[in-house]
DRENPA-279647 format. One line per 5 residues: their letters; for each residue x, y, z of C-alpha. Coordinates in Angstrom, 2 decimals, decimal comma. Example, Ala and Ser with C-alpha at 12.3 -4.5 7.8 and 13.67 -1.06 7.14 Angstrom:
2
AS) 12,30:-4,50:7,80; 13,67:-1,06:7,14
END
This chain:
321
XXXXX) 3,57:-17,72:-13,64; 2,39:-20,21:-16,27; -1,16:-21,16:-17,33; -4,22:-18,95:-17,01; -5,74:-18,27:-13,62
XXXXX) -9,46:-19,09:-12,85; -11,63:-16,08:-13,13; -12,60:-16,33:-9,40; -9,14:-15,58:-8,46; -8,71:-12,49:-10,59
XXXXX) -6,75:-12,06:-13,92; -3,44:-13,53:-14,53; -0,28:-11,52:-14,14; 3,15:-11,94:-15,83; 5,88:-9,43:-14,88
XXXXX) 7,93:-10,69:-17,64; 5,24:-10,45:-20,51; 4,67:-8,27:-23,34; 2,95:-4,85:-23,32; -0,25:-6,89:-24,30
XXXXX) -0,25:-8,63:-21,05; 0,08:-5,30:-19,35; -2,83:-3,81:-21,29; -5,02:-6,82:-20,52; -4,24:-6,09:-16,69
XXXXX) -4,98:-2,56:-17,05; -8,54:-3,60:-18,83; -9,28:-6,06:-16,20; -8,75:-3,56:-13,44; -10,54:-0,62:-15,17
XXXXX) -13,48:-3,12:-16,36; -13,90:-4,34:-12,68; -13,34:-1,05:-10,73; -15,13:1,49:-12,85; -18,55:-0,25:-12,60
XXXXX) -18,22:-0,37:-8,79; -16,13:2,78:-7,84; -17,41:5,99:-9,24; -16,35:9,59:-8,44; -13,47:11,33:-10,10
XXXXX) -11,92:12,95:-6,94; -12,66:9,95:-4,61; -9,65:7,58:-4,74; -8,33:4,75:-2,60; -8,26:6,86:0,51
XXXXX) -10,98:9,41:0,36; -10,57:12,17:3,03; -10,34:15,78:3,92; -8,45:17,99:1,33; -6,24:21,10:1,87
XXXXX) -8,26:23,88:0,69; -10,11:25,81:3,41; -13,76:25,48:3,95; -16,32:26,48:6,62; -16,03:26,05:10,34
XXXXX) -18,02:23,95:12,57; -17,91:23,25:16,34; -15,15:20,96:17,88; -16,08:17,44:18,69; -13,99:14,86:20,70
XXXXX) -11,57:13,13:18,30; -11,22:15,98:15,85; -7,51:16,61:14,82; -6,54:19,66:16,87; -4,30:20,78:14,18
XXXXX) -7,18:21,98:12,19; -8,32:24,16:14,96; -9,79:27,63:13,72; -8,49:29,94:16,29; -10,07:33,06:14,97
XXXXX) -13,50:31,68:15,20; -12,90:29,93:18,60; -11,69:33,27:19,96; -14,63:35,13:18,53; -17,35:32,69:19,56
XXXXX) -15,76:31,68:22,82; -16,07:27,85:21,94; -13,51:25,56:20,13; -14,17:25,44:16,19; -12,52:23,02:13,64
XXXXX) -11,82:24,54:10,09; -12,97:21,95:7,64; -11,33:21,41:4,32; -12,87:20,54:0,80; -11,41:17,89:-1,48
XXXXX) -8,51:19,27:-3,68; -9,36:19,22:-7,28; -5,86:17,96:-8,23; -4,21:15,24:-6,46; -0,60:14,06:-6,28
XXXXX) 0,14:10,51:-5,72; 3,32:8,89:-4,88; 3,64:5,09:-4,80; 6,70:3,57:-2,81; 7,50:0,29:-4,54
XXXXX) 9,20:-2,39:-2,64; 10,80:-5,16:-4,98; 13,25:-6,43:-2,70; 14,14:-10,20:-2,88; 11,51:-11,16:-0,24
XXXXX) 8,90:-10,16:-2,89; 10,29:-12,93:-5,29; 8,20:-15,55:-3,55; 4,69:-17,02:-4,01; 3,26:-20,44:-3,37
XXXXX) -0,49:-19,81:-4,54; -1,81:-18,14:-7,46; 0,76:-15,61:-8,01; 4,13:-14,34:-6,80; 4,16:-11,44:-4,31
XXXXX) 6,12:-9,45:-6,65; 3,19:-9,93:-9,37; 0,73:-8,69:-6,75; 2,76:-5,47:-6,49; 2,18:-4,67:-10,18
XXXXX) -1,65:-5,23:-9,62; -1,56:-2,72:-6,84; 0,22:-0,01:-8,49; -2,06:-0,58:-11,50; -5,08:-0,05:-9,26
XXXXX) -3,69:2,79:-7,63; -2,73:4,60:-10,77; -6,17:3,77:-12,29; -7,82:5,51:-9,33; -5,77:8,44:-8,94
XXXXX) -4,69:9,67:-12,52; -8,10:11,09:-13,54; -8,74:14,90:-13,93; -5,24:15,82:-14,13; -4,18:14,27:-11,28
XXXXX) -0,47:13,29:-11,23; 1,30:10,25:-10,08; 4,91:9,16:-9,38; 6,86:6,50:-7,85; 10,10:5,56:-5,70
XXXXX) 11,19:2,03:-6,73; 13,72:-0,28:-5,07; 14,78:-3,96:-5,51; 17,22:-4,12:-2,52; 20,15:-3,15:-4,45
XXXXX) 19,37:0,03:-6,19; 16,59:2,53:-6,32; 15,09:5,05:-8,89; 12,48:7,74:-9,04; 9,79:8,25:-11,69
XXXXX) 8,67:11,94:-11,59; 5,10:12,64:-10,90; 3,03:13,51:-14,05; -0,30:13,47:-15,28; -2,30:11,52:-17,95
XXXXX) -2,84:7,69:-18,54; 0,15:7,52:-20,97; 2,48:8,31:-18,10; 0,51:5,92:-15,94; 1,24:3,12:-18,30
XXXXX) 4,70:4,09:-18,37; 5,08:4,09:-14,61; 3,62:0,59:-14,53; 5,78:-0,67:-17,42; 8,85:0,62:-15,62
XXXXX) 7,96:-1,15:-12,54; 7,30:-4,39:-14,54; 10,76:-4,14:-16,18; 12,66:-3,62:-12,79; 15,21:-6,43:-12,61
XXXXX) 15,29:-8,86:-9,68; 18,08:-8,17:-7,43; 20,97:-10,73:-6,84; 20,90:-12,59:-3,71; 21,98:-10,32:-0,81
XXXXX) 19,84:-7,25:-1,63; 18,07:-5,98:1,45; 14,75:-4,37:2,12; 15,59:-0,65:2,76; 11,94:0,61:2,85
XXXXX) 12,88:3,48:5,26; 15,39:4,91:2,67; 12,74:4,72:-0,02; 10,12:6,48:2,02; 12,61:9,00:3,08
XXXXX) 13,05:10,21:-0,56; 9,65:11,64:-0,47; 10,39:13,68:2,55; 13,36:15,48:1,04; 12,64:17,50:-1,01
XXXXX) 9,13:18,06:0,35; 6,46:17,10:-2,10; 2,96:18,71:-2,79; 0,34:17,44:-0,51; -1,41:14,37:-1,62
XXXXX) -1,56:10,59:-1,27; 1,54:8,36:-0,52; 0,96:4,62:-1,00; 3,74:2,16:0,22; 3,43:-1,31:-1,45
XXXXX) 5,67:-3,74:0,38; 5,54:-7,01:2,62; 6,93:-4,62:5,36; 9,28:-7,61:6,42; 12,68:-6,22:7,59
XXXXX) 13,79:-8,76:10,35; 12,78:-6,60:13,02; 11,10:-8,31:16,26; 7,41:-7,97:16,78; 8,01:-5,80:19,96
XXXXX) 10,59:-3,47:18,55; 9,83:-0,10:16,31; 10,31:-0,72:12,79; 12,92:1,32:10,67; 10,11:2,66:8,32
XXXXX) 7,97:3,93:11,01; 9,64:7,32:11,66; 9,93:8,60:7,95; 6,38:7,40:7,26; 4,98:9,08:10,32
XXXXX) 6,84:12,07:9,22; 4,89:12,25:5,93; 1,46:12,05:7,74; 1,39:15,88:8,51; 1,31:16,67:4,88
XXXXX) -0,05:13,69:2,94; -2,78:10,82:3,19; -1,09:7,65:3,77; -1,78:4,05:2,41; 0,01:0,86:3,52
XXXXX) -0,63:-1,94:0,87; 0,74:-5,17:2,63; 1,49:-8,18:0,24; 1,23:-11,55:2,03; 1,57:-15,18:0,97
XXXXX) -0,23:-17,77:3,19; 2,94:-19,62:3,74; 4,17:-16,50:5,62; 1,22:-17,32:8,05; 1,33:-20,99:8,63
XXXXX) 3,26:-23,97:7,47; 1,94:-27,44:6,03; 3,03:-30,61:7,14; 5,51:-31,38:4,30; 8,38:-33,18:6,32
XXXXX) 11,85:-31,92:6,39; 11,85:-28,64:4,46; 14,98:-26,49:3,65; 14,09:-22,72:3,92; 16,35:-20,08:2,33
XXXXX) 16,17:-16,36:3,05; 15,93:-14,49:-0,15; 17,87:-11,59:1,07; 20,94:-13,07:2,98; 20,97:-16,62:1,45
XXXXX) 20,86:-18,27:4,88; 19,49:-21,74:4,91; 17,44:-23,65:7,72; 16,05:-27,10:7,68; 12,94:-27,45:9,77
XXXXX) 10,80:-30,59:10,42; 7,43:-29,34:9,43; 5,62:-32,66:10,38; 6,09:-31,54:13,98; 2,63:-30,04:15,18
XXXXX) 4,56:-27,89:17,80; 6,97:-26,38:15,20; 3,85:-25,29:12,99; 1,85:-23,84:15,91; 4,94:-21,84:17,13
XXXXX) 5,50:-20,57:13,71; 1,86:-19,57:13,17; 1,96:-17,75:16,48; 5,04:-15,80:15,81; 3,78:-14,92:12,21
XXXXX) 0,52:-13,72:13,64; 2,31:-11,38:16,13; 4,62:-10,29:13,41; 1,46:-9,24:11,19; -0,17:-7,45:14,20
XXXXX) 3,00:-5,65:14,74; 3,07:-4,35:11,07; -0,69:-3,46:11,22; -0,10:-1,50:14,46; 2,77:0,30:13,21
XXXXX) 0,54:1,38:10,23; -2,00:2,72:12,56; 0,16:4,53:14,61; 1,59:6,33:11,52; -1,84:7,30:10,54
XXXXX) -2,00:5,06:7,59; -4,95:3,13:5,99; -4,17:-0,63:5,57; -5,02:-2,73:2,41; -3,84:-6,21:2,49
XXXXX) -3,39:-8,24:-0,67; -2,82:-12,09:-0,45; -1,52:-14,34:-3,18; -4,27:-16,66:-2,55; -7,25:-14,33:-2,80
XXXXX) -8,75:-12,20:-5,73; -6,91:-8,86:-5,34; -9,54:-6,91:-7,44; -12,20:-7,94:-4,87; -10,06:-6,90:-1,97
XXXXX) -9,26:-3,47:-3,48; -12,99:-3,07:-4,09; -14,05:-3,95:-0,64; -11,19:-1,70:1,00; -12,34:1,40:-1,00
XXXXX) -16,09:0,88:-0,29; -15,38:0,48:3,17; -13,23:3,49:3,38; -15,95:5,59:1,69; -18,65:4,50:4,13
XXXXX) -16,31:5,25:7,00; -15,74:8,81:5,66; -19,58:9,33:4,84; -20,46:8,14:8,37; -17,65:10,26:10,16
XXXXX) -18,98:13,43:8,21; -22,50:12,77:8,98; -21,67:12,18:12,81; -19,40:15,36:12,93; -16,29:13,72:13,68
X) -13,16:13,16:11,71
END
């Protein structure tokens, strides 16, 4: 994108810029996040770890997979085995750069918000010897960046993603295949963050292809879905006759956007589609962070992390999961 972005809309991003621009992006994230989000082992999705801790009585809503059967048998009342936070975290980022991400009508392209999201994720999870890796796909090909520790590796990961070429027209979003690469072979327990617009042409009432592999990861990993969204994907302006082009298939469709009924029908279908995506992420056990091209993404990340921490602290204080 050309020209600076006002400060109230977050730092400017340019996927095709120099290393200096990537360093400024990292500095902007670190400068804004560090003052607000403290804690070396509390990242984007704070929650239970995998190291066994003490037991406590079972309460409705607890995960039955954490039942402490020896204590339950001894006390004749159900108990849950609590866990303590792991001191090393392995984070995997599934990065969707399919052609539908090469779109933006506000302050930035969706593709550029992907870079912002993975910069925030790596910054919040790479401390204290934690490792981070990525599976990246552009709709035509995919590649894996092995999980390693250190800020130098995190910068390398972000740079590799920034340099991923755009796919030719015809590339398709195969998010399910990207997620499946993390299931086989099995990865160390940790965090899996999926950064995508989650658009795959599936009708709102049907299961999405990526649900099953993502749900399959929920038994071993904390899950985070980062949904990238542009406002024109929610509503249309009254702009007269407009030709729409599907970036993944090349199909074209002329729409008379001056017709109020057309705009209302579009908004209704778009709302159902987004609710379907949010519902699918919930059913997979994933936390849901939405980043929009017309909003300050740094502020959205901060609000999300603060809300998640308050939820976890409240749940622990109330004795529920």
